DSSP file (Angstrom, degrees, kcal/mol; ACC not computed):
  #  RESIDUE AA STRUCTURE BP1 BP2  ACC     N-H-->O    O-->H-N    N-H-->O    O-->H-N    TCO  KAPPA ALPHA  PHI   PSI    X-CA   Y-CA   Z-CA
    1    1 A M     >        0   0    0      0, 0.0     4,-1.9     0, 0.0     5,-0.1   0.000 360.0 360.0 360.0 -43.9   20.7  -45.3  -21.0
    2    2 A K  H  >  +     0   0    0      1,-0.2     4,-2.2     2,-0.2     5,-0.2   0.893 360.0  51.5 -67.3 -39.1   19.7  -43.0  -23.8
    3    3 A L  H  > S+     0   0    0      1,-0.2     4,-2.4     2,-0.2    -1,-0.2   0.887 108.1  52.5 -64.7 -39.1   16.9  -41.5  -21.7
    4    4 A T  H  > S+     0   0    0      2,-0.2     4,-2.3     1,-0.2    -1,-0.2   0.898 109.0  49.9 -63.3 -41.0   19.4  -40.9  -18.8
    5    5 A S  H  X S+     0   0    0     -4,-1.9     4,-2.3     2,-0.2    -2,-0.2   0.913 110.8  49.1 -64.4 -42.8   21.7  -39.0  -21.2
    6    6 A I  H  X S+     0   0    0     -4,-2.2     4,-2.3     1,-0.2    -2,-0.2   0.913 111.9  48.6 -63.8 -43.1   18.9  -36.9  -22.5
    7    7 A L  H  X S+     0   0    0     -4,-2.4     4,-2.5     2,-0.2    -1,-0.2   0.891 110.6  51.2 -65.4 -38.9   17.8  -36.0  -19.0
    8    8 A A  H  X S+     0   0    0     -4,-2.3     4,-2.2     2,-0.2    -2,-0.2   0.914 111.8  46.7 -64.3 -42.5   21.3  -35.1  -18.0
    9    9 A I  H  X S+     0   0    0     -4,-2.3     4,-2.5     2,-0.2    -2,-0.2   0.891 112.0  51.5 -65.4 -39.9   21.7  -32.8  -21.0
   10   10 A L  H  X S+     0   0    0     -4,-2.3     4,-2.4     2,-0.2    -2,-0.2   0.914 110.2  48.0 -63.8 -43.8   18.3  -31.2  -20.2
   11   11 A V  H  X S+     0   0    0     -4,-2.5     4,-2.2     2,-0.2    -2,-0.2   0.911 112.3  49.9 -64.0 -42.0   19.3  -30.6  -16.6
   12   12 A L  H  X S+     0   0    0     -4,-2.2     4,-2.2     2,-0.2    -2,-0.2   0.924 111.5  48.4 -61.6 -44.8   22.6  -29.1  -17.7
   13   13 A A  H  X S+     0   0    0     -4,-2.5     4,-2.1     1,-0.2    -2,-0.2   0.912 111.8  48.7 -63.4 -42.8   20.9  -26.8  -20.2
   14   14 A L  H  X S+     0   0    0     -4,-2.4     4,-2.4     1,-0.2    -1,-0.2   0.868 109.7  53.1 -66.3 -35.8   18.3  -25.6  -17.7
   15   15 A T  H  X S+     0   0    0     -4,-2.2     4,-2.2     2,-0.2     5,-0.2   0.920 109.4  48.3 -64.2 -43.7   21.0  -24.9  -15.1
   16   16 A L  H  X S+     0   0    0     -4,-2.2     4,-2.0     1,-0.2    -2,-0.2   0.881 113.3  47.4 -64.9 -38.0   22.9  -22.8  -17.6
   17   17 A V  H  < S+     0   0    0     -4,-2.1    -1,-0.2     1,-0.2    -2,-0.2   0.903 112.5  49.2 -69.0 -40.7   19.8  -20.9  -18.5
   18   18 A A  H  < S+     0   0    0     -4,-2.4    -2,-0.2     1,-0.2    -1,-0.2   0.874 113.5  45.7 -68.8 -37.2   18.8  -20.3  -14.9
   19   19 A C  H  < S+     0   0    0     -4,-2.2    -2,-0.2    -5,-0.2    -1,-0.2   0.940  83.6 155.7 -74.0 -47.4   22.3  -19.1  -13.9
   20   20 A G     <  -     0   0    0     -4,-2.0    -1,-0.1    -5,-0.2    -2,-0.1  -0.161  51.6 -20.9  60.0-149.4   22.8  -16.7  -16.8
   21   21 A K  S    S-     0   0    0      1,-0.1     0, 0.0     2,-0.0     0, 0.0  -0.481  81.1 -84.3 -89.6 161.8   25.1  -13.8  -16.5
   22   22 A P        -     0   0    0      0, 0.0    -1,-0.1     0, 0.0    -2,-0.0  -0.304  35.2-126.6 -61.0 152.7   26.3  -12.1  -13.3
   23   23 A A  S    S+     0   0    0     -3,-0.1     3,-0.1     2,-0.1    -2,-0.0   0.497  72.2 114.5 -84.1  -4.0   23.8   -9.6  -11.9
   24   24 A A  S    S-     0   0    0      1,-0.1     2,-0.0     2,-0.1     4,-0.0  -0.399  77.7-102.5 -67.8 143.2   26.4   -6.8  -11.6
   25   25 A P    >   -     0   0    0      0, 0.0     3,-0.6     0, 0.0    -1,-0.1  -0.362  22.9-131.5 -64.9 146.0   25.7   -3.8  -13.9
   26   26 A E  T 3  S+     0   0    0      1,-0.3     2,-0.4    -3,-0.1    -2,-0.1   0.859 101.5  34.2 -69.4 -36.0   27.9   -3.7  -17.0
   27   27 A S  T 3  S-     0   0    0      2,-0.0    -1,-0.3     0, 0.0     2,-0.2  -0.605  81.1-177.0-121.0  71.4   28.9   -0.1  -16.6
   28   28 A A    <   -     0   0    0     -3,-0.6     2,-0.3    -2,-0.4    -4,-0.0  -0.452  22.0-131.3 -70.1 137.9   29.1    0.5  -12.9
   29   29 A K    >   -     0   0    0     -2,-0.2     3,-0.6     1,-0.1     4,-0.1  -0.713   3.0-145.2 -89.6 140.2   29.9    4.0  -11.8
   30   30 A S  G >  S+     0   0    0     -2,-0.3     3,-1.1     1,-0.2    -1,-0.1   0.579  85.2  83.4 -81.4  -8.7   32.7    4.5   -9.2
   31   31 A E  G 3  S+     0   0    0      1,-0.3    -1,-0.2     3,-0.0    -3,-0.0   0.820  96.5  40.8 -67.1 -29.4   31.0    7.4   -7.5
   32   32 A G  G X  S+     0   0    0     -3,-0.6     3,-1.5     3,-0.0    -1,-0.3   0.338  85.5 126.4 -97.8   7.0   28.8    5.2   -5.4
   33   33 A Y  T <  S+     0   0    0     -3,-1.1     3,-0.1     1,-0.3    -3,-0.0  -0.467  74.5  19.5 -68.9 130.7   31.5    2.6   -4.7
   34   34 A G  T 3  S+     0   0    0      1,-0.3     8,-1.9    -2,-0.2     2,-0.3   0.579 102.8 108.7  88.2  10.7   31.9    2.0   -0.9
   35   35 A T  B <   -A   41   0A   0     -3,-1.5    -1,-0.3     6,-0.2    -3,-0.0  -0.784  68.9-111.0-115.8 162.5   28.5    3.4    0.0
   36   36 A T    >   -     0   0    0      4,-3.1     3,-1.9    -2,-0.3    -1,-0.1  -0.223  43.7 -92.6 -78.7 176.7   25.3    1.7    1.2
   37   37 A H  T 3  S+     0   0    0      1,-0.3    -1,-0.1     2,-0.1    -2,-0.0   0.679 129.1  56.6 -66.4 -14.8   22.2    1.5   -0.9
   38   38 A E  T 3  S-     0   0    0      2,-0.1    -1,-0.3     3,-0.0     0, 0.0   0.424 120.6-108.4 -94.3   0.0   21.1    4.7    0.9
   39   39 A G  S <  S+     0   0    0     -3,-1.9    -2,-0.1     1,-0.3     3,-0.1   0.478  76.8 130.4  89.1   2.6   24.2    6.6   -0.3
   40   40 A Q        -     0   0    0      1,-0.1    -4,-3.1    -5,-0.0    -1,-0.3  -0.580  68.0 -91.8 -88.2 154.0   25.8    6.7    3.2
   41   41 A P  B     -A   35   0A   0      0, 0.0    -6,-0.2     0, 0.0    -1,-0.1  -0.330  46.8-106.4 -63.0 144.4   29.4    5.7    3.8
   42   42 A A        -     0   0    0     -8,-1.9     2,-0.3     4,-0.2     6,-0.2  -0.364  36.1-149.9 -70.0 151.2   29.9    2.0    4.7
   43   43 A E    >   -     0   0    0      4,-0.1     3,-1.5    -2,-0.1     4,-0.1  -0.794  49.0  -3.3-119.9 162.6   30.8    1.3    8.3
   44   44 A G  G >  S-     0   0    0     -2,-0.3     3,-1.6     1,-0.3    -2,-0.0  -0.288 128.3  -3.3  65.2-135.5   32.8   -1.5   10.1
   45   45 A R  G 3  S+     0   0    0      1,-0.3    -1,-0.3    -2,-0.0    -3,-0.0   0.661 133.6  58.1 -69.4 -15.0   34.2   -4.3    8.1
   46   46 A N  G <  S+     0   0    0     -3,-1.5    -1,-0.3     2,-0.1    -2,-0.2   0.477  80.8 112.3 -92.2  -2.9   32.6   -2.9    4.9
   47   47 A A  S <  S-     0   0    0     -3,-1.6     2,-0.2     1,-0.1    -4,-0.1  -0.386  73.9-110.3 -71.2 147.7   34.3    0.4    5.1
   48   48 A L        -     0   0    0    -14,-0.3     2,-0.3    -6,-0.2    -1,-0.1  -0.555  28.2-120.0 -77.6 140.7   36.9    1.3    2.4
   49   49 A E              0   0    0     -2,-0.2    -1,-0.1     1,-0.1     0, 0.0  -0.633 360.0 360.0 -78.6 136.4   40.5    1.4    3.5
   50   50 A E              0   0    0     -2,-0.3    -1,-0.1     0, 0.0    -2,-0.0   0.413 360.0 360.0-109.3 360.0   42.0    4.8    2.9
């Protein structure tokens, strides 16, 4: 029982470490918002509504 508790806590701790923080940049600039990674405007369902 004690070993099971230790393993459960270990798995929880490793999960929290692996997930970490979100990958989004902390200070995202709005100038590239709505563009593809190549800087072109998004098309189709990804296009921004105006």
